[in-house]
MDTraj code that builds the backbone (N, CA, C; nanometers):
import mdtraj as md
import numpy as np

residues = "MET ASP ALA ARG ILE ASP TYR SER ALA GLU ASP SER LEU THR PHE PHE LEU GLU ASN LYS ASP VAL PHE LEU TYR ASN LYS ALA LYS ILE ASP TYR ASP LYS MET LYS LEU GLU SER GLY PHE MET THR VAL ASN PHE ASP THR LYS THR LEU PHE ALA GLU GLY VAL LYS ASP SER THR ASP THR ILE VAL GLN ALA PRO ILE PHE LYS GLU GLY ASN ALA GLU TYR LYS SER VAL CYS ASP GLY ILE GLU TYR THR VAL THR".split()
xyz = np.array([
    [-1.8645, -1.2075, -0.4387],
    [-1.9267, -1.1186, -0.5392],
    [-1.9644, -1.2040, -0.6577],
    [-2.1101, -1.1847, -0.6921],
    [-2.1625, -1.2746, -0.7765],
    [-2.1282, -1.2485, -0.9380],
    [-2.1498, -1.1105, -0.9540],
    [-2.1234, -1.0765, -1.0821],
    [-1.9747, -1.0462, -1.1294],
    [-1.9200, -1.0153, -1.2329],
    [-1.7891, -0.9991, -1.2739],
    [-1.7512, -0.8494, -1.2437],
    [-1.6317, -0.8186, -1.1932],
    [-1.5905, -0.6908, -1.1456],
    [-1.4723, -0.6621, -1.2592],
    [-1.5310, -0.5420, -1.3307],
    [-1.4224, -0.4968, -1.3976],
    [-1.3716, -0.3684, -1.3310],
    [-1.2480, -0.3628, -1.3256],
    [-1.1545, -0.2472, -1.2819],
    [-1.0391, -0.1924, -1.3653],
    [-1.0109, -0.0747, -1.3457],
    [-0.8894, -0.0111, -1.4261],
    [-0.8437, 0.1271, -1.3623],
    [-0.7281, 0.1423, -1.4016],
    [-0.6542, 0.2771, -1.3341],
    [-0.5695, 0.3469, -1.4607],
    [-0.5713, 0.4565, -1.4680],
    [-0.4675, 0.5297, -1.5479],
    [-0.3069, 0.5020, -1.5178],
    [-0.2766, 0.5062, -1.3612],
    [-0.1525, 0.4825, -1.3385],
    [-0.0949, 0.3397, -1.3129],
    [-0.1402, 0.2950, -1.1978],
    [-0.1361, 0.1519, -1.1963],
    [-0.2102, 0.0651, -1.0873],
    [-0.2078, -0.0539, -1.0986],
    [-0.2970, -0.1495, -1.0127],
    [-0.1845, -0.2277, -0.9329],
    [-0.1922, -0.2487, -0.7831],
    [-0.1315, -0.3147, -0.7547],
    [-0.1822, -0.4272, -0.6627],
    [-0.1644, -0.5404, -0.6947],
    [-0.2262, -0.6727, -0.6232],
    [-0.1304, -0.7230, -0.4971],
    [-0.2415, -0.7614, -0.3769],
    [-0.1585, -0.8205, -0.2631],
    [-0.2471, -0.9489, -0.2379],
    [-0.1790, -1.0433, -0.3000],
    [-0.2570, -1.1831, -0.3136],
    [-0.2800, -1.2356, -0.1685],
    [-0.1958, -1.1980, -0.0589],
    [-0.2022, -1.2489, 0.0772],
    [-0.3192, -1.2143, 0.1354],
    [-0.3547, -1.0694, 0.1113],
    [-0.4821, -1.0076, 0.1485],
    [-0.6056, -1.0059, 0.0409],
    [-0.5870, -1.0516, -0.0329],
    [-0.6866, -1.0598, -0.1449],
    [-0.7418, -0.9109, -0.1723],
    [-0.6289, -0.8014, -0.1637],
    [-0.6464, -0.6751, -0.1922],
    [-0.5862, -0.6267, -0.3428],
    [-0.6496, -0.5226, -0.3849],
    [-0.6175, -0.4521, -0.5159],
    [-0.6216, -0.3160, -0.4943],
    [-0.5252, -0.2261, -0.5155],
    [-0.5013, -0.0796, -0.5028],
    [-0.4919, -0.0451, -0.6468],
    [-0.5606, 0.0600, -0.6787],
    [-0.5956, 0.1254, -0.8042],
    [-0.5713, 0.2791, -0.7910],
    [-0.4529, 0.3202, -0.8630],
    [-0.3921, 0.4543, -0.8501],
    [-0.4237, 0.5526, -0.9746],
    [-0.4706, 0.6564, -0.9689],
    [-0.5206, 0.7453, -1.0621],
    [-0.6267, 0.7182, -1.1627],
    [-0.7268, 0.7911, -1.1617],
    [-0.8599, 0.7673, -1.2455],
    [-0.9065, 0.6244, -1.2303],
    [-0.9221, 0.5584, -1.1181],
    [-0.9722, 0.4466, -1.0876],
    [-1.1020, 0.4166, -1.1246],
    [-1.1313, 0.3075, -1.1822],
    [-1.2911, 0.2875, -1.2060],
    [-1.2979, 0.1413, -1.1836],
    [-1.4165, 0.1329, -1.1276],
    [-1.4792, -0.0139, -1.0990],
    [-1.6356, -0.0172, -1.1468],
    [-1.6703, -0.1271, -1.2124],
    [-1.7682, -0.1406, -1.2784],
    [-1.8183, -0.2953, -1.2409],
    [-1.9398, -0.2885, -1.1716],
    [-1.9837, -0.4119, -1.1043],
    [-2.1489, -0.4197, -1.1204],
    [-2.1976, -0.5099, -1.1935],
    [-2.3238, -0.5116, -1.1847],
    [-2.3636, -0.3842, -1.2283],
    [-2.4794, -0.3318, -1.1598],
    [-2.5295, -0.2140, -1.1844],
    [-2.4638, -0.0996, -1.1226],
    [-2.3526, -0.1030, -1.0675],
    [-2.2711, -0.0091, -0.9591],
    [-2.1571, 0.0291, -1.0405],
    [-2.1197, 0.1526, -1.0373],
    [-1.9891, 0.2093, -1.1013],
    [-1.9339, 0.2936, -1.0155],
    [-1.8098, 0.3049, -0.9858],
    [-1.7199, 0.3755, -0.9099],
    [-1.6049, 0.4260, -0.9487],
    [-1.5873, 0.5411, -0.9331],
    [-1.4748, 0.6371, -1.0172],
    [-1.3925, 0.7217, -0.8920],
    [-1.2697, 0.7226, -0.8768],
    [-1.1977, 0.8115, -0.7969],
    [-1.0587, 0.7996, -0.8227],
    [-0.9665, 0.8985, -0.7739],
    [-0.8368, 0.9092, -0.7768],
    [-0.7635, 0.7761, -0.7172],
    [-0.8206, 0.7178, -0.5901],
    [-0.7479, 0.6053, -0.5587],
    [-0.8566, 0.5165, -0.5046],
    [-0.8506, 0.3757, -0.5169],
    [-0.9267, 0.2962, -0.4822],
    [-0.8556, 0.1427, -0.4408],
    [-0.9240, 0.1036, -0.3357],
    [-0.8895, -0.0233, -0.2839],
    [-1.0177, -0.1236, -0.2951],
    [-0.9856, -0.2621, -0.3509],
    [-1.0959, -0.3518, -0.3507],
    [-1.0141, -0.4764, -0.2556],
    [-1.1258, -0.5186, -0.1689],
    [-1.0748, -0.6412, -0.1031],
    [-1.1824, -0.7640, -0.1185],
    [-1.1085, -0.8747, -0.2037],
    [-1.2120, -0.9574, -0.2517],
    [-1.2478, -1.0670, -0.1364],
    [-1.1965, -1.0609, -0.0349],
    [-1.2369, -1.1442, 0.1004],
    [-1.3433, -1.0784, 0.1752],
    [-1.3228, -0.9451, 0.1995],
    [-1.4514, -0.8987, 0.2704],
    [-1.5345, -0.8278, 0.1830],
    [-1.5360, -0.8187, 0.0517],
    [-1.5987, -0.7829, -0.0326],
    [-1.6414, -0.6098, -0.0251],
    [-1.5345, -0.5597, 0.0091],
    [-1.5330, -0.4189, 0.0372],
    [-1.4484, -0.3147, -0.0683],
    [-1.5447, -0.2042, -0.0917],
    [-1.4766, -0.1237, -0.1945],
    [-1.4490, 0.0108, -0.1098],
    [-1.3271, 0.0663, -0.1228],
    [-1.3077, 0.1972, -0.0705],
    [-1.2514, 0.2926, -0.1816],
    [-1.2796, 0.4165, -0.1812],
    [-1.2413, 0.5019, -0.2771],
    [-1.2366, 0.6391, -0.2246],
    [-1.1453, 0.7232, -0.2478],
    [-1.1129, 0.8410, -0.2041],
    [-1.0451, 0.9388, -0.3164],
    [-1.0671, 1.0557, -0.3187],
    [-1.0031, 1.1597, -0.3993],
    [-0.8512, 1.1733, -0.3439],
    [-0.7718, 1.2456, -0.4626],
    [-0.6301, 1.2628, -0.4241],
    [-0.5976, 1.4205, -0.4275],
    [-0.4840, 1.4415, -0.3487],
    [-0.4556, 1.6016, -0.3476],
    [-0.3727, 1.6227, -0.4801],
    [-0.4005, 1.7631, -0.5478],
    [-0.2904, 1.7854, -0.6617],
    [-0.2132, 1.8697, -0.6022],
    [-0.1186, 1.9406, -0.6699],
    [-0.0090, 2.0088, -0.6153],
    [-0.0429, 2.1425, -0.5369],
    [-0.1688, 2.1959, -0.5362],
    [-0.2169, 2.3010, -0.4652],
    [-0.2918, 2.2601, -0.3298],
    [-0.2644, 2.1066, -0.3048],
    [-0.3260, 2.0610, -0.1715],
    [-0.4780, 2.0631, -0.1899],
    [-0.5334, 2.0439, -0.3239],
    [-0.6823, 2.0634, -0.3529],
    [-0.7266, 1.9159, -0.3847],
    [-0.8290, 1.8740, -0.3101],
    [-0.8727, 1.7365, -0.3428],
    [-0.9311, 1.7260, -0.4860],
    [-0.8744, 1.6502, -0.5608],
    [-0.9279, 1.5920, -0.7057],
    [-0.9679, 1.4655, -0.7235],
    [-1.0139, 1.4475, -0.8562],
    [-1.0877, 1.2947, -0.8540],
    [-1.1456, 1.2527, -0.7310],
    [-1.2217, 1.3332, -0.6842],
    [-1.3149, 1.2822, -0.5770],
    [-1.4020, 1.1788, -0.6052],
    [-1.4513, 1.0660, -0.4955],
    [-1.5422, 0.9721, -0.5806],
    [-1.6858, 1.0216, -0.6261],
    [-1.6836, 0.9440, -0.7274],
    [-1.8448, 0.9299, -0.7839],
    [-1.8841, 0.7970, -0.7858],
    [-2.0258, 0.7852, -0.7186],
    [-2.0787, 0.6395, -0.7101],
    [-2.1988, 0.6379, -0.8051],
    [-2.2224, 0.5412, -0.8795],
    [-2.3506, 0.5282, -0.9584],
    [-2.3992, 0.4082, -0.9351],
    [-2.5229, 0.4179, -0.9264],
    [-2.6160, 0.2458, -0.8980],
    [-2.7391, 0.2943, -0.9739],
    [-2.7588, 0.2077, -1.0764],
    [-2.8830, 0.2433, -1.1683],
    [-2.8898, 0.3995, -1.2219],
    [-2.9944, 0.4571, -1.2056],
    [-2.9998, 0.5978, -1.2538],
    [-2.9517, 0.7057, -1.1447],
    [-2.8982, 0.6617, -1.0146],
    [-2.8631, 0.7483, -0.9294],
    [-2.7346, 0.7615, -0.9202],
    [-2.6620, 0.8901, -0.9196],
    [-2.5386, 0.9609, -0.8928],
    [-2.5032, 1.0225, -0.7866],
    [-2.3962, 0.9798, -0.7163],
    [-2.3437, 1.0313, -0.5842],
    [-2.2230, 1.0808, -0.5907],
    [-2.1938, 1.2286, -0.5629],
    [-2.0542, 1.2641, -0.5640],
    [-2.0131, 1.2841, -0.4162],
    [-1.8881, 1.2425, -0.3961],
    [-1.8377, 1.2502, -0.2562],
    [-1.8115, 1.3801, -0.2010],
    [-1.8338, 1.4439, -0.0815],
    [-1.7906, 1.5602, -0.0235],
    [-1.7188, 1.5397, 0.1017],
    [-1.6912, 1.4215, 0.1000],
    [-1.6199, 1.4060, 0.2395],
    [-1.4827, 1.3061, 0.1759],
    [-1.4095, 1.2471, 0.2833],
    [-1.2943, 1.1720, 0.2679],
    [-1.3038, 1.0739, 0.1601],
    [-1.4075, 0.9741, 0.1615],
    [-1.4198, 0.8755, 0.0867],
    [-1.5438, 0.8047, 0.1141],
    [-1.5539, 0.7021, 0.0126],
    [-1.6722, 0.6177, 0.0110],
    [-1.6472, 0.4794, 0.0375],
    [-1.6985, 0.4228, 0.0997],
    [-1.6806, 0.2752, 0.1250],
    [-1.8190, 0.1831, 0.0753],
    [-1.8087, 0.0858, 0.0229],
    [-1.9272, -0.0047, -0.0089],
    [-1.8989, -0.1522, 0.0025],
    [-2.0066, -0.2001, 0.0655],
    [-1.9922, -0.3451, 0.0433],
    [-2.0609, -0.4049, -0.0343],
    [-2.0336, -0.5054, -0.1309],
    [-2.0948, -0.5668, -0.2028],
    [-2.1952, -0.6836, -0.1472],
    [-2.3201, -0.6831, -0.1548],
    [-2.3952, -0.7929, -0.1067],
    [-2.4608, -0.8913, -0.2130],
])
top = md.Topology()
chain = top.add_chain()
for i, resn in enumerate(residues, 1):
    res = top.add_residue(resn, chain, resSeq=i)
    for name in ("N", "CA", "C"):
        top.add_atom(name, md.element.get_by_symbol(name[0]), res)
traj = md.Trajectory(xyz[None], top)
């Protein structure tokens, strides 16, 4: 990853140094270069340069905080289980 990656989550961040993974929980956000990603749960693997985002279920078993991917002027809202993005 050539540019700086900024990430945050409302609940918590968990780092797994041996795997170079970060897990972000609840209102997770990533801002990398011209790309932004938001979702209920997200992982970042700094070794494979892969981002994964998915929504979370609320108390009624409904998916909330579904992934929203933005790059430049384009915005995509996930209607599936999740989004995987590899940084090039």
